[in-house]
C-alpha positions in Angstrom: -72.9 33.2 -215.1 -69.4 33.5 -213.7 -68.2 30.6 -215.9 -69.6 32.2 -218.9 -68.0 35.6 -218.2 -64.6 33.8 -217.5 -64.9 31.7 -220.8 -65.9 34.8 -222.8 -62.9 36.9 -221.4 -60.4 34.0 -221.6 -60.0 33.6 -217.8 -60.1 30.4 -215.8 -61.6 29.7 -212.4 -58.9 28.5 -209.9 -61.1 25.9 -208.2 -61.8 24.3 -211.6 -58.2 24.2 -212.4 -57.4 22.6 -209.1 -60.0 20.1 -209.6 -58.8 19.2 -213.2 -55.3 18.8 -211.8 -56.3 16.8 -208.9 -58.3 14.4 -211.1 -55.4 13.9 -213.5 -52.8 13.3 -210.7 -55.1 11.1 -208.8 -55.4 8.9 -212.0 -51.6 8.9 -212.4 -51.1 8.1 -208.7 -53.4 5.2 -208.8 -52.2 3.6 -212.1 -48.8 2.3 -210.5 -48.8 3.8 -207.0 -46.8 6.9 -207.8 -46.2 9.9 -210.1 -43.2 10.1 -212.3 -41.6 13.1 -214.0 -43.4 12.6 -217.3 -46.8 12.4 -215.7 -46.0 15.4 -213.7 -44.9 17.4 -216.8 -48.0 16.2 -218.6 -50.1 17.6 -215.8 -48.3 20.9 -215.8 -48.9 21.2 -219.5 -52.6 20.5 -219.0 -52.8 23.1 -216.3 -50.8 25.7 -218.2 -53.3 25.2 -221.3 -56.4 25.3 -218.9 -55.2 28.5 -217.4 -55.1 30.0 -220.8 -51.6 31.1 -220.4 -52.4 33.3 -217.4 -50.3 31.3 -215.1 -46.4 30.9 -215.7 -45.1 27.4 -216.1 -43.3 27.9 -212.8 -46.5 28.8 -211.0 -48.3 25.6 -212.6 -45.4 23.4 -211.4 -45.8 24.8 -207.9 -49.5 24.3 -208.0 -49.2 20.7 -209.1 -46.6 20.1 -206.4 -48.8 21.6 -203.7 -51.7 19.4 -204.8 -49.5 16.1 -204.8 -48.2 17.1 -201.3 -51.7 17.9 -200.0 -52.8 14.4 -201.2 -49.8 12.5 -200.0 -49.1 10.9 -203.2 -45.9 9.2 -203.8 -43.5 10.7 -206.4 -40.9 8.6 -208.2 -37.5 10.4 -208.4 -34.5 8.6 -210.1 -31.0 8.4 -209.0 -29.3 9.6 -212.3 -29.2 13.0 -213.8 -32.2 15.1 -212.9 -33.1 12.5 -210.2 -34.3 15.1 -207.8 -36.7 16.8 -210.1 -39.6 17.0 -207.7 -37.5 18.2 -204.8 -36.1 21.0 -207.0 -39.4 22.5 -207.7 
């Protein structure tokens, strides 16, 4: 019932968003042992769309970062321009 109302009113359930993001990041983390910037950005885009634009991109980035840290997945940061992308979120 709650899911139907949320769908009808264009809302999203936070636990569903968290689960979707966790599954996506888990897949990225297990592909090659880490999450890179492109994979992170793709995850944020999926989260933003799933949240039906009710969360800002900044909040989506913070939520994805929290999930990465909670699961202790490794993140690849480069040494060149924009290398500390994850630390700067």
